[in-house]
C-alpha positions as CSV (number, residue, x, y, z in Angstrom):
1,X,3.5,28.6,-4.2
2,X,7.2,28.5,-4.5
3,X,8.5,25.8,-6.7
4,X,9.9,23.0,-4.9
5,X,12.1,20.0,-6.2
6,X,10.1,17.0,-5.3
7,X,12.8,14.4,-6.0
8,X,14.1,12.2,-3.3
9,X,17.8,11.7,-3.3
10,X,18.4,8.5,-5.9
11,X,19.5,6.0,-3.1
12,X,16.6,6.7,-0.9
13,X,14.1,6.9,-3.6
14,X,15.0,3.5,-4.6
15,X,15.4,2.1,-1.2
16,X,11.6,3.2,-0.5
17,X,10.6,1.4,-3.8
18,X,12.4,-1.8,-3.0
19,X,10.9,-1.7,0.6
20,X,7.4,-1.5,-0.6
21,X,8.2,-3.8,-3.5
22,X,9.4,-6.4,-0.8
23,X,6.2,-6.3,1.0
24,X,4.2,-7.2,-2.2
25,X,6.8,-9.9,-3.2
26,X,6.6,-11.6,0.3
27,X,2.7,-11.8,0.2
28,X,3.0,-13.7,-2.9
29,X,5.4,-15.8,-1.4
30,X,3.5,-16.6,1.5
31,X,0.8,-17.6,-0.6
32,X,3.1,-19.8,-2.3
33,X,2.8,-18.2,-5.8
34,X,4.8,-18.7,-9.0
35,X,8.0,-16.5,-9.5
36,X,5.7,-14.5,-12.0
37,X,3.1,-13.7,-9.5
38,X,6.0,-12.7,-6.9
39,X,7.5,-10.3,-9.5
40,X,4.2,-8.8,-10.3
41,X,3.3,-8.3,-6.7
42,X,6.8,-6.5,-6.1
43,X,6.0,-4.2,-9.1
44,X,2.5,-3.3,-8.4
45,X,3.2,-2.6,-4.9
46,X,6.6,-0.7,-5.6
47,X,5.0,1.6,-8.1
48,X,1.3,1.4,-7.8
49,X,0.8,4.7,-5.8
50,X,3.3,6.8,-7.9
51,X,1.6,5.5,-10.9
52,X,-1.8,6.3,-10.1
53,X,-0.7,9.7,-8.8
54,X,1.2,10.7,-12.3
55,X,-1.8,9.6,-14.1
56,X,-4.2,11.8,-12.0
57,X,-2.1,14.8,-12.3
58,X,-1.1,14.6,-15.7
59,X,2.6,13.8,-15.2
60,X,4.9,11.2,-17.2
61,X,4.4,7.8,-15.3
62,X,7.9,7.9,-13.3
63,X,9.1,4.5,-13.6
64,X,8.4,4.1,-17.0
65,X,11.1,6.6,-17.9
66,X,13.4,5.3,-15.3
67,X,16.0,2.6,-16.1
68,X,16.4,1.5,-12.4
69,X,12.9,1.1,-11.1
70,X,11.6,-2.0,-12.6
71,X,15.0,-3.8,-12.3
72,X,15.2,-3.0,-8.6
73,X,11.4,-4.4,-8.3
74,X,12.5,-7.7,-10.1
75,X,15.7,-8.1,-8.1
76,X,13.8,-7.6,-4.9
77,X,11.2,-10.4,-6.4
78,X,14.2,-12.7,-6.8
79,X,15.4,-11.8,-3.2
80,X,12.0,-13.0,-1.6
81,X,11.9,-15.9,-3.9
82,X,15.3,-17.6,-3.1
83,X,15.1,-16.6,0.7
84,X,13.0,-18.3,3.4
85,X,9.8,-16.2,4.4
86,X,11.0,-16.4,7.8
87,X,13.9,-14.3,7.4
88,X,11.4,-11.3,6.9
89,X,9.0,-12.0,9.6
90,X,9.3,-9.7,12.6
91,X,9.0,-5.8,12.9
92,X,11.7,-4.7,10.8
93,X,10.2,-4.8,7.6
94,X,7.3,-3.1,9.2
95,X,9.2,-0.3,10.5
96,X,11.0,0.1,7.1
97,X,7.6,0.2,5.5
98,X,6.5,2.9,7.9
99,X,9.5,5.0,6.9
100,X,8.8,4.6,3.0
101,X,5.0,5.3,3.7
102,X,5.9,8.7,5.2
103,X,8.6,9.6,2.3
104,X,6.3,8.8,-0.4
105,X,3.5,10.6,1.1
106,X,5.4,13.6,1.1
107,X,7.0,13.1,-2.1
108,X,3.5,12.6,-3.9
109,X,2.0,15.8,-2.1
110,X,4.9,18.0,-3.2
111,X,5.1,16.6,-6.8
112,X,1.3,17.1,-7.1
113,X,2.1,20.8,-6.0
114,X,4.8,21.3,-8.5
115,X,2.1,20.3,-11.3
116,X,-0.1,22.9,-10.0
117,X,-2.5,20.7,-8.0
118,X,-4.5,22.7,-5.3
119,X,-3.5,21.9,-1.9
120,X,-6.3,19.4,-0.9
121,X,-6.0,17.3,-3.9
122,X,-2.2,17.4,-3.5
123,X,-2.4,16.1,-0.1
124,X,-4.8,13.2,-1.4
125,X,-2.2,12.6,-4.2
126,X,0.2,12.0,-1.2
127,X,-1.9,9.7,0.6
128,X,-2.4,8.1,-3.1
129,X,1.4,7.8,-3.5
130,X,2.1,6.2,0.0
131,X,-1.0,3.8,0.1
132,X,-2.3,2.6,-3.2
133,X,0.4,0.2,-3.9
134,X,-0.3,-1.7,-0.5
135,X,-4.0,-1.4,-1.4
136,X,-3.5,-3.1,-4.7
137,X,-1.3,-6.0,-3.0
138,X,-4.1,-6.6,-0.5
139,X,-6.9,-6.8,-3.0
140,X,-4.9,-9.1,-5.4
141,X,-4.1,-11.3,-2.4
142,X,-7.6,-11.5,-1.3
143,X,-6.6,-9.9,2.0
144,X,-8.4,-7.2,4.0
145,X,-7.1,-3.8,2.8
146,X,-5.4,-1.3,4.8
147,X,-8.5,0.7,4.0
148,X,-10.7,-1.9,5.8
149,X,-8.5,-2.1,8.9
150,X,-8.6,0.3,11.9
151,X,-4.8,0.6,12.3
152,X,-3.1,3.9,11.7
153,X,-1.8,3.6,8.4
154,X,-3.8,5.8,6.1
155,X,-3.7,8.5,8.8
156,X,-0.1,8.6,9.1
157,X,0.1,9.3,5.2
158,X,-2.3,11.8,5.7
159,X,-0.4,13.4,8.4
160,X,2.8,13.4,6.5
161,X,1.2,14.7,3.3
162,X,-1.0,17.4,5.1
163,X,2.0,18.7,6.9
164,X,4.1,18.8,3.7
165,X,1.2,20.9,2.0
166,X,1.4,23.2,4.9
167,X,5.0,23.6,4.9
168,X,5.2,24.5,1.4
169,X,2.2,26.8,1.5
170,X,3.6,29.2,4.2
171,X,7.1,29.1,2.6
172,X,9.0,26.9,4.9
173,X,12.6,25.8,3.4
174,X,11.9,22.4,1.3
175,X,14.5,20.6,3.2
176,X,12.7,21.5,6.7
177,X,9.3,20.7,5.2
178,X,10.5,17.3,4.3
179,X,12.1,16.8,7.6
180,X,9.1,17.7,9.6
181,X,6.6,16.0,7.5
182,X,8.4,12.7,7.2
183,X,9.2,12.6,10.9
184,X,5.5,13.1,12.0
185,X,4.3,10.5,9.5
186,X,7.0,8.2,10.6
187,X,6.4,8.9,14.4
188,X,2.6,8.3,14.2
189,X,2.8,5.1,12.3
190,X,5.8,4.0,14.6
191,X,3.6,4.6,17.5
192,X,0.8,2.6,15.9
193,X,3.0,-0.4,15.3
194,X,4.5,-0.2,18.9
195,X,1.3,0.5,20.7
196,X,-1.3,-1.2,18.2
197,X,-3.0,2.0,17.6
198,X,-6.1,2.3,15.8
199,X,-9.1,4.4,14.8
200,X,-12.4,3.9,16.6
201,X,-14.9,1.9,14.5
202,X,-18.5,2.3,13.9
203,X,-20.5,0.7,16.5
204,X,-23.4,0.1,14.2
205,X,-27.1,-0.3,15.5
206,X,-27.2,-0.9,19.4
């Protein structure tokens, strides 16, 4: 399998982390928590998925060796702390989160492939990268996890991750692979936001 650079442009990388961190900080703010809790939620939501991925594939945990990631998460926590929660209500943050989900699912998949993970585990590492931060946030907040809701969230991450692995496996140019996989994951998540799409649930005993 050809080597692929998994790194996003620094500005996009930090923007994606900031969006994820903001979703975590706002959950804590809505629960009227202390600033320490708001900052903790911002950090674990922003870096949780990537941290677990790096631990599982045996890579150095990305944000521990980066001077900018933790300060960005703390800056986002300050932003959430000093601004009214109503400023962030509506669909804008949800759409930004959808783009971050797609980008980081692709990033996680490609990084796992560069660390010699087989294709299917690499796809799962992409899903972990995109989703685990939000799962940790929801569990800590005592809210239903995205895993426990039928909305197309994890499915969108899986689509982006699967297309990324497929593109690399067949030798598509990295830029084309990124574009196709991110666009598909974002489109599916966007459709779910716009039309409230979800997976069918188990009907149980009739």
